[in-house]
N, C-alpha and C positions, 0 to 999 in steps of 0.2 A: 333559545337555550344558551347559545354562545354569548349573547349580549348580557344576559343575567349573570353568567359566570364572570364576565368581564367587570361588571359593576361590583360584584362581590370581591373580586381581586382588588379593584380600585379602593373600595372601602377598607379592606384589610391592610393595604399598603399605607393608606392615610393614617390608620390607627397605629401601625408599627412606627412610621416616621414621626407621628405625633409623640409617641412614647420616647423615642430616641431624641427628638427635639427637646422635649421636656427635660430629659436626662442631662443634655448639654446646657440648656438655658438656666436651669436651676442648680448647676454645678453639683449634680447628684453623685459625681465621682468621689467628691470629698467625703460623702457619707459612707463609702465603701473603703475608705482609707484605714489602714491598720491603727494609726495613731488616734484617729477620731473614734473608732470603735472602742479602743482601750479607755478613752476618757469617758465614754458613755456606758461602759460595761456595768458599773454598779447600779446605775439607773435601770438598765435593761434587766438586770438580775432581780431587782426589787419588783419591777413590773411583772415579770414572769411568776414571782412568788405569789402575787396578789391575783393575777389573771392568767393562770396556767394555760387554759384552753385557748383563750384569745391570742396569747403570745405565740403559742405553737402554730395556730392558724395563720396569723399574720406572717410569721417567719416562713412557713411553708409556701404561701402564695407569693411572697416576695422572692424567695429562692427560685421558684418555678419561672417567674418573669425574667429574672436575671439570667438564668440558664437558657431559656427559650430564645431570648434576644441576643445572646452571646455578649452581654454587658460585662465588662471587667468587674470582678467582685465576688465570683463564685468561691474562690479560695478563702477570702475573708469571711464570707457567710458560713462556710463549713466550720472554720475555727470558732466562730461565734456560737454556732449550734452546739459544739462540744462544751464551750465555756458556760453557757446559760442552762442548757437542758441536761447536761451530763452525757456520758458516753452512749448508753443504750438508746435513750430517747433522741439525743442529738444525731446519732447514727441513722436511726430509722427515718427521722425527718429529712436529713440531708440526702440520704440514699434514694428515697422515693421521690423527693422533690427534684433532685438532679436528673433522675431518669425520666420523669414526666416532662421536665423542661427540655431535655435532649430530644424526646419524642415529638414535642411541639415544634422544635427547630427542624427536625427531620421531616415533619409534615409540611412545614413552610417550604423547605427545599424541594420536596416532591411535587406539591400541588401548585406552587407559584413560580419556582425557579427552574424546575426540571426541563421543560420544553425549551426555554431560552438558553440555558447552559448547553443542552444537547445540540441545539442548532448552531450556537456560536462557537463551541469548542469541540464539535463532533470529531474532527480529524485528530486533534491533539489528545482527546480522551479515549479514542476508540480502543487502542491497544491496552491501556490501563483498565478500562471497564471490562474488556473481555477477560483479562486475567483475574480481576477481583470478583466478577460475577460467577466464575467457576466454583468459588468457595467463599462466598460472601459472609457466611456465618463465622467461619474461622478467622477471617481478617477483621471483622467487627470486634470479636472477642479479644483478639490480640491487641488491636489499637486502643481499646478501652482500658486495657491494663497498663499501657505505657503512659506515665505522667507527662513526659516531654512532648507527646503528640497533641497538637491543638484540639481542644474540645469541640469547637464549632466546625472545624474542618471535617471531622469524622461524621458529624450530622449532615453536612452539606454533601459529601461524597456518597454516603449511603443512601441519601434521598434520590440519587440518580440510578440506583440499582433497583432490582425487582423484589428485594426482600420485603416481606410483609410487615405491617405496622406492629402486629402482635409479637412477631419474632424479634424485631428490632428492640422492642421494649424489654423483653425478658433477657436477651443477651447483654444489653446495655446495663441492666440492673445487676446482673451477675459480674460483668467485667469491671464495673466501677466500684464494686463493694469493697475491695481491698484498699484502694486509695482513699475512699471516703472514710473508712474505719481509721486509717492512719492519721488523717488530718483532723478528724473529730477528736481523736485521742490527744493529739497535740494541742487542741484548743483548750483543754483543761488547764493548761499552764499559760493562758493568754496574757496574764499580767507580766510574765517574765519574757515575753517575746518582743524583741525590738524591731525585727523585720521578718519578712517571709523567708529570707535565707536562713534564719535561725530555726525554722521548723524542723528540718530534717538534715541530717548529716549527708555528706556526699555518699557515704557507704549505704545509708538507708535508701537514698534515691536510686542508686545503682541496683540495690536489691529489688526494689519495686519494678524498675525497668527490666531487670532480668526475668522477673515473673512474666512480664508482658512479652518479652522476646522469646521466652521458653517455648511457647507453641510454634513459633517460627523456626526456632532451632530444632525442635522435634521434627518438624516437617522436613527440614534440610537433612536430618539424619535418616529419616525414612526414604528420602530421595536417593541418598547415597547408598542405602541398603538395596533399594530397587536397582540402582545402577550396578552394584556388585552382583546382584542376582542375574542380571542380563549376561554378565561375563562369567558366571559360575562354571560354565562348561568349557571355558577356555583359560589356559594358563598364560600369564604374561611372560614374555621372554626376559631374561636377566639383562640383555642388551639388545639394541635394535640396529639393523643394517641401514635404516633410513629414518628420517624424521617424518617424511611424507611420501606416500606413493599415490600418484595420480593415474587413474585408468581412463584413457581416452585423450587423443591429441587434437580435439577440435578447439573452438574458441574458448570454451570454459576451462578445459584442461590446460591449454597453453598459458592463459592468464594466471591460473592457480599456481602452476609450477614456477612461473617467472616471479610472481610476488613472493612466494616462499623462498626461492633461491636468492632473491635480493635481500631477504632477511637472514641470509647465511644458513638457512636450513639445508640439510641433505635431502634432495628431492630426486625421486625416480619417476619419470614419465613413461608410461607404457602405451603403445599404439600398435594395433595389429595390422594396420594398413599404412597409409601415408598421413603424416601430420598436416593439419589444416582443416580436416573434417568436412562436413557437408557444405558449409558456407563457401569454402574455397573451390571445391571440385564439382558440386552439383546444386549449389544454392545461390547465395548472394552474388558471387563474382560472375559466373556464367550468365545468370539472368540479367544482371545489369549491363553486361556486355552486349547481349542481343537486343536489349531495350534501347541502347544507344544507337545501334544500327537501324532499328525500326523507327526511331525518332528522325534519323536522317531521311528515310524514305517518306515519312509523313511531311517533312519540310519540302521535299521535292514536289509533292503533290500540291502543296500550298504555295509554291514559288511565286505565283502571280500576285499573292497578297503582299509580297515584299518588293514588287516591281521587277521581278525577274521573269523574262519571257522565254518560252520554249525550253525551259529546264526539263531535262529528261533523265531517267535513270531506271535501271532494271536490277532486280535482285539476283545475286549469285549466292544462293543459300549455302552451298558448300564452303564458299569463301567466308561467309558470316560465321559459320561454325568453326572454321579453321582459325579465324581471328579470335574467337572465344577461347580456343585451346591455347593459343599463343599468349593471351592475357593471363590465363591460369599459370602458365610456365613462368611468366615474369613475376607474379606475386608469390609463387611457390617457395622461393628462397627465404621469404620473410618468416615462414612457419616451419622451416626445415629443421631436422634434428641437428644438423651441423651448426646452425645459428644458435639453437638453444643450448647445445653443449658448450659453446663459447660463452654463454651467459650463466653457466653454473648448474645446468639441469642435466642429469644423467638420463639420456633418452634410450629406451630399449624397444625393439620391435618384436612383437609376439602376442600370443593370446594370454590374457590375464585371468586368473580365477582366484576369488577371495576364499581362502581356506578357513581362516579364523579372522576375528577383528584385528588381529595383529600380524597376520601373515598373508601374503599374496604369492601365488605360484604363477610364474611365467614359463610356459612350456614345461620343462622338468626342473626348473630352478625355484627354490623357495626363498622368499625375501621377507624378513621381519621389519615391521614399521610401527611407529607410535600412532600414526593417523593415516586414513585412506580417504581420498576424494574420488567419487565416481562421476565421470563426465563422459558417459558413453553415448550421448546424443539420442537421435531418433531415426526412424525409417518411415517411408511412405506408408500411409494407411490405405490398404487396398480393400474396397468393399467386395463382398461375395455376391456377384451378379452372374446370373446364368448366361452362359455363352461367352464369358470373358476370354477364356483360353482359346476358343475357336477364332475370334476376331483379332486377338492380340491387343495389347494395350501398352501405353507408355506411362511412366511415373516421373516425378520431379528429378529422379536420379538417372533414368535411362533416356530421357528426351535429348540429352546432349550428345548422344551417339549417332543421331540420325543425320543424314546429309541430303535428304530430299525433302523439299517443302511440301507438306500435305495440301491437297487441293481443298477437300472438305474436312475440316479439322474440328472434331467434337471434343469439348473440354467439360469434364464433370467436376463441378465445384465452383463456388462463387466467392472463395476467400482471396487472400492476398496473392498467392502464387497463381491461382486460376485466372484472376483478373489481369495480372501483369502479363502473362503469356498469351491470353486471349487478345489483348490489344496489340502486342508485339507481332504475333502471327497474322493478324488482320492487316497490319501495316505492311507486312512482307508480301501480302497478296493472297493468303489463304482465305477461304470462306469459313469463318469461325462460327460455330454454334455452341453457346455456353449454357449448360443446364445447372440450375441450383434449386435445391429442395425448399429452402426458405423463400419467403415472399419478396426478397430483395437481395441484391449483391451486398457483400461486406456487412453481414447482419450484426456484427459486433459494434459497428459504428452507428452514429445518429442517422435518422432518416434522410436529412438533407445531404449528407455525405454520399449515401448510396444513390440518391436520385441524381446528384451531380455526375457521378461516374457513369451511371446508366444512360444519361443524356449524351455524354461524350461517346460512349460505345455505340449508341444509336446513330450518331453523326457519321461514324467511320464504317458502319455496316455490320457490326457484330450482332448476330441474332441471339439475343438474351432471352432465355426461357426460365424465368423465376417462378417458383411455386409449381415445379414439375418434378416428378419422381421417375428415376430410371428403373425400369422393371427387368429388362433382359436385353441381350444381344442376339441377333440372328444373322446367318450368313447364307446367301444364295449364290453359289459359284464364287465369283470374285467380289460380288456386291455385299457390303456390310450394312446392317441396319441396327438402330437402337429403338427399342420400344419404350415409349415414354408416356406417362399419365399426367394430364393436367389436373392438379388437385382441386381447383375451384369448381369444376363440373364433371370430373371423371373422364374426360375425353382422352382417347388413346391416340397417340401420334407415332408415326413410323418415320424415322429420320435416317437418311442415307449419309454415310461418312466414309472417309478413307483411313483416317487415323483417329484414335481416341486417347485422350490423356486423363488419367486420374489425378486430380488436384484436390483431394479430399482430406487433407490434413496429414499429420504425422503421429506415429505412435512411439512412446519412449522405449529405448532399448534396455530392458530390465532382466532379460533372460540369459541363461547359459554362461554366467560368469560368477556364480556362487551366492548371489543375494538370497535366493530361495532357501538354500541349504543352511545358512547361518541364521535366517529369520529376520532379515531387513524388511520393514513394513512397506507395503505399496499403497498409495493413495487411491481414492475412488476413481480418479481420472486415469489411472493406469501408470502413473509415474511414481518415483520414489518419494515417500512421505518424509518431509523435512520440516523443522521448526524455523523460527525467524533467524536462527543462527546457521542455517543450512545443515544442521545435524539430523541424522536419522535416529531411530530408536537406540542405536549404538552411538553414544556421544563422541567417539573417536572416528566414526565413519560419516563423511559428508557427501553431499551430492549437489551438482550444479548443472545449469543449462537445460537442454531439451529433455533430458532424462527425468527432470523434476516436473517441468511443465508448470502452468499452462502457457507461460510466456516464452514461446519458441522464437526468440530473436537473438542474433549474435551478440549485440551489445548487452542484452540481459544476461547471457551466459558469462560474458566478461565481467560484468558487474558482480554477479554472484561469486565468480571465481576469486575476486579480491577478498570478500568476506570469508569464504571457505578457507582460503590460505591463511588469513590472519587468525581466524578462530582455531584452526588446526594447530597453529604454533603456540597460542596462548591458552589452549584448552585446559580446563581445570583451574585456571587463574582468573581469567576475565573472558567476556564474550562481547562481540559487536553484532547488533541486530541489523540485518539488511533493511533499508528503507526504500520501498518501491514507489514512493510518492512522486518522484521526479525522473523516472526512467522512460525515455521516449521510444517511439518506433515510427517507421514510415512504410508506406506502400507506394511502389515506384510506377504507378500508372501515370497517364498523362491526362489531367493534371495529377501531381503527386498528392498523397494524403499523409499528413504527419500529425502525431498526437502525443501528448504527455499528460499524465494525470487522468482526471475523470472527464467523461463526456456527459451530456445531459441525461442520457438513458441510464448510465451507471449511478449518477448522483441521485436521481429520483428513486431508483431501486434501493439505494442505501438510506433513503430518508434524509438526505442532507439538503438544507435550505441554501439556495444559491441565487445569484444574479447573473444575467447573461449580457455580455458586451460583444458586438460584432463589427467587423470592418469589411466592406465590399471591395475585393481586389480588382474589380473592373475599373475602380477609380485610381489605381496606382499608376503613377506616371511612367515608371520603368517598364511595367508590364504592358502598358499601352504602346510604348515605343518598340517593344519586342514583339508585339502582336500576340501576346499571351494573357490578355486581360480577362481572366476568368477565375472564379473561386472566391473564397472568403476566409476570414480569420474569426474564430469564435473562442471567447475566453469566459470561463466560469470563475466567479469569485464568491467567496463566502458572503452570505447575505449581509448587506449594508457595510461591507469592509472591502479593502482592496487586495485581500489575501487570494492568491491565484490557486484554484483547485484543479484546474485542467485547461488545456488548450487544444483545439483542433484546427488545423489549417488544410485547406484544399486549394492548391495553387501550383504554379509552374516551378517554384523553388521551395516548396513547403518543407522538404527535409533539411534544408539549410536555414530557412527562415525561423524555424521553431527553436533553434539553439539558444537564442536570447531568452526565451521563456523558460527553457530548461535550466539555464543558469540562474535566472531569477527565483524559480521554485526551489532549486537546490539550496540557495543561500537565503531563502525566506524573504525575498524582496517582493513587494507588491506592485500594483499598477502605478502608484504614486511615484515610485522610484524609476520605473521604466519611462514615465512621461518626461523625465528630466534628461534622458539619454539623447545625445546629439548623434544623428545619423547622416551619412553621406547622401547627397541628392544627385541623381535619382537612383534609388535602390529599392528592392522589394521589402527589405527589413524596415524601411521607413514607416511601413504600414503598422508595425508594432507600436511605434511611438504615437502615431496618430490615433490608434485605438485607445492607448493608455491616456492620452491627453483628453480624448472625448469622454472617457469614463470620469476623469478628474473634474472636468468642467460640469458634468451632469450631477456630480455628487458633492458639489460645494454646498455647504449648509445654507438653508433658506434664510437664516438669520444673517449670515455673512453677506448674502446677496442683497438683502435689504440695506445693510450698513453700507455696502459698496455703492448702491444706487444713490443713497442720500449723500455719501461722501463726494462722489463725482458731481452730483447736482450742486453741492455747496461750492466745489472748486470752479464750476462753470459760472458761478455767480448768480 
C-alpha cells in the first residue's frame, strides 16, 4: 500500500514540476502580463462571441490550474474574466474557479506536503498550529478576505490543519467573494488600466482589508468584554500603592521582584517566613551540601584506585549536618530582605491574602496594586499510608533536622530527590532501601539513563525495589516494618527499617491566601493555570515557579520570574511568551544527569521525527585521568538537520557540561556550529565538540564525498 502511494506521489510531483517547467521554458509568464492581455483583448472578445461555451470552459480550466499551482497571473485572469464575460458571468467563473483551484492547492498541501512539513517544522509550527486549530474556520474566513495576505500561503497552512475539505471549500468560496467581485468589476475597464496599481485606490484596498480584519477586530472586542466581565465584581482603584506585589520570597519571587525593581517599578515583596524559599533552606543548598560530603566518603573507599594506601575515614553525621547549616547561613545574605531593599524592593514580612485582583492584604494592612505575581512555591506531597503516624516519617523539609544517621533507611520514591538522598546516605554508611512504584528509577528519563543510575546504585549497595507498592506500615514495640507488594507477581514483602523518608514529589501551595475566593483557575495538575505569558484567568495576576508546575526547578522559577515581571509591567501594551525549549535541569546523583529539551521518549510521544547522536564518555581523556570514565552524551536533532532538539548527559560533570548545548539551543545554533568550537584539552566539554564533529562527518553529502574522493585521487596523480 505504501509503495503504491509513493508511486502516486512521484507521478503527481512529476506532473506538477512538468507543468511548472513548461511554464518557465515557454515563458508563459508573458501570457499573463497585463500589457499582453490588453493587446489580445479584442481577439479574445471576438472568440467569446463566436464560442461562448468553449471560451468559458477554457477560461475556467486555465484559471483553476493557475490558482492550484499558485502561478502568478490570478489577478490578470480575474480582470480578463470581467472584461470578456461581463460582471455576472465573469464573477461566477472567477469565484468558482479560484475556490476550486484553492481547494486543489489545499489538497496538495494536505496529502503531499503535510507529513514533510509537520516533521521538518514541528517545533516552529507547534504553537501557531495550536492557536489556529482552536478556531480554524474563523481564521480561514478572515485571511480569505484580506487581499494583502498571500493566496498560496493560506492554502498551504490550512492543509496542515484538520479542517475538512468540504468546509474549506465553502468558507473559501464565501471569503473570496468580495475581492473577486471587486476585481471582476474593475476588469470591465481593462482598456484603461495601465498597471495593476491602477485597479483600486488606496482607500478601496484599505476598505477591503478592513472587511477582512473586522472579524479579528470583533474577536478582540469580545476578548476585551470577557476581560471586563472577569473584573465586573471588582472596582479599580483611582491610584495604586504599588506597580507590582509579589507573594512569596523563593527563587521565582526574588527574581520577579528584582527584574521589576530594575525597571524602576514600585515593587512590594511579601514573605511570611524567611526569604530564599525551599531551595535555600530545605532543597538545593542543603542537598548539594551533604552530597558533597558523601562524595568525599565514596572517594575514601575508592582511595586505592588512585594509588592511596590505607586511607581511612569515618562519618560524623552531626558534623555533616552542622556543615550544611553553616553553608545555608553563608548563602542566606544573598537572598535577605536587607539586600533586596538595597536593590529597590520593598520587603514585607507577613501573611498575604488576595482580596481583589487589585488589592492584597498583609496582616491587617490593605495595599492596592496594578499587578500581582504569585510565587508561593510547593510543599512535600505526603501519601496517605496506613500506619504513617505510628512509625513517624521524614520529608524533604524535615530531614535536615536529624543529627543521627539512620542504620536502615527506607526511602519512598524514585525521583530526583529520592535518588540523590538514597546515594548520599548509602555513602554515609546507611543501609538504604529505595521503593518505587514505577518499573524503574527516574521514570521521566530515557531507559538508558535509569539503567545507568540503577547500575551505580547496585555497585554501592542500595537495595532498589522498582515495581513495588507500599501498602502500610506496622510497628512491633520499637521495630518498624513496611508492608510492600511486588507488582509483577503480587508477592508481599515485610521490610524492617529505622527511618523512612517520603520523597514522593511536591504539591503546589494554592490554598489559604485568596485564590479560591476571587476565582483564580487551578490546573488539572493542582497548580495555578497560566498561559504562555504566565497570566492566570485574571490578566493582571501572574504565577511562577513550583506553584505553577510541573517544572519544579529553581532555574525554571527564575526563568519564569523574568517573564512574569516583564509582562506585569507592560501588561495591556505588549506581552512576551516564555520559551521552555532550552531550559535545563540536573539530577545530582553520581554520575550526574543533566538534560535540556526533548529526550527520546518525549520526542516519540510528540510524534517528532529525529536523529540520535551519542558519545561514550568512557573515551574522554579527562574522565579517564580522574577515574570517572562513565556515562554518555545523547543529542537529538531534527531529522536530517543539525537543529538540536534535546540533550541528555550522564556523567561526572554533566550539570556543567550541558551549558554549551543550552547556549547553542538558546541562540538556535546547530551541531555544525558546535563542531567549530575550540576546547581546552583535556576537558570533559571536549566531548561536545567530538560528538558534533562526528555528526558533521557522518552527514556530509554523499555527492560531496564522491567529489572529494575523485579530487584527492587526481591530486595524488
